[in-house]
Every structure is written in structure tokens, then in C-alpha cells.
N, C-alpha and C positions, 0 to 999 in steps of 0.2 A: 576808667581804664577798659571800657568795653565799646564795641560797636565800630562801624565803618569810619566814622568821623575821627575817633581817637586813633585808629590804626593809620589813617591817612595823614593826620597831623603829626604823629610821631615820626613817620617816615619823612615827611616834608621838612620838619625841623632838623632832623639828623642829616638829611641831604644838604641843607643849607650850611650847617656847621662843618661837615666834612669838606664840602666844596671850598669854603673859606679857608680851612686848614690847608688843604692841598694846594690851593692857588697862592696862599701866602708863603708857605714854607718850601714848596716845590721839592719834595723828597725825591731821591734819585731812583728808588725802586730797583736796586741791583740784586735783589734776592733771586736765587735760583727758582723760587716758587713761580715766578713769572715766565720761566721757560716752559715751552710746550713739552708735555710728556710724550713718549713714543705712541701711546694708545690714543692720544687726542690730536695728533698732527694732521691727519686727514679730515678730522671733524665729523666723522660718521656718527659717533656717540651723541654729539650735540645736535646733529640733524635728526637723529632718532628721538631726542628729547624735545624737538619742536622749535629749534632756533630759527629756522626759516619762516615759520608761522609768526614768531615773535618779531622778526625783522619786517615782515609785511604789516603787522599791527603798528609798528613804529612809523611806517610810511603812511598808513591810513590816518593815524591821529595827528600827523604833521610834525612829529618829533624829528624825523630825518631831515626834513626841509629846514627846520629851525636850526638844527645842529650844523648843517652844511653852510648856512648863512653866517653863523658865528665862527665856524672853523672850516673855511673853504679848503678843499683838497686840490692841490696842484700837482704837477708831475715832477716837481723838484725833489731831490733827495732830502733836503732839510724839512720839507713839508711831510714827507713820509716818516721821517724820524720823529717829528713832532706828533704825528698821528699815532705812532706806535707808543710813544710816551703817554699820550692821552688814554690809550687802552689800559695801560698799567694804572694810571691815576684813577680812572673810572672803576676799574676792578677793585682796587684797594678801598675806595670809598664805599662801594656797594657791599664788599665783604665785611667791612667794619660795621656798617649799618645793619646788615643781615644778622651779625652776632648780637648786637645790642637789642634789636627787635626780637630776636629769638629768646633772649632773657625775659623781655616783657611778656612774650607769648607764653613762656613756661609759668611765669608768676600769675598771669591772668587765668591760665588753664587750671592751676592748682587752687587759686583763691575763689574763682567764680565758675569754673567748669569749662570743659573743652569747647562746648558750643559757643560760649562767650568769647573764646579766643580765636574763633575761625577767621574773622576779618584780619587779625594780625598775621595769621598764617598765610592766608590767600594773598594779601598785599605784600608780604615779605617775599613770597615766591615771585610774584609778578614784577615788583619794583626792585628786587635785589638779586634773586637767584638767576632769573633770565638775563638781566644785564651782565652778570658775571659770566654766564655761559656764552653770551654774545662776544664779549671781549676775548675770552679764551678761544673762541672759534675764529675770530678775525686776526688775532696777533700772529699766528704762524704764517698766514698769507702775506701780511705786511712785512714780516721779517724776510720772507723769501724774496719779495719785491725789492726790499732794501739791499739785500745781498747781491741781487742781480744788478742793481744800479751801482 
């Protein structure tokens, strides 16, 4: 339960499980949780937290290109609505994974020490917190475009 490999594998396994769950059941995500709060609509807090650096990192590693290939964005209203749903789906998945990995992180920190749990914490932030921030940053812009359309 220690080290980079364990932290990476637990995230990968959970991502696969959550992806299969959300793709199979297609939940509606009607909760008000997904609505942007007043303080986050302009995205300044997320920009301060480094969301634009994270976006550039996704482009550098090729994730953005891969994502656009599997989910091409067109100018149709249906495509924008689908993309907005995808932000909710992604945020839900990363939030669920974040909470599960956080539990592992606490258990490892208590049982083996804080230094042994650092990879879990680092990968949880990079693989789950920043994707959540990115979805919360993008969704108000998508909703604005959908409302204009």
C-alpha cells in the first residue's frame, strides 16, 4: 500500500470502474452541486490554482488530442449539451475516486507514516483534484454558449 506504483494502480483501477459505471448507467446529474456558484463563475479562483497550467500539461502529454478524437466538438447544440454532460460525468467520477483514494491516503498515513502516503496524495491531486477544477472551470462557459445557442 505504499509507493508510486500502488498509488498509480489504485487510481487507474478506480478510473476504469467509475468509467464503466457512468457509461453503463448514464446517471442524469441533476443535482444543484453541478451548478456554478457565484464565486466560481468567472473562474478566477481556478486560474489562481493553476487550471491553465494543468490544461497546458494535458495538451503536452497528448490527452487533449486523444480526447478530441474520441469526443469531437462540433458547433451543434446537441454536441455542446453532450460536452456539458461529459463535464458532469467526469467531475462525478474524479470526485468519487478522490474520496476513495483519500481514505486510502489516510489509512496509509496512519499505518505507515505520512512520507509513505505522499504518492497517494500527489497523484490524488494531479489525477483527481485538478480534473475536478478543470470541469468546474469549463462548465459555466459551456452553459453560457448553450444558452446563447
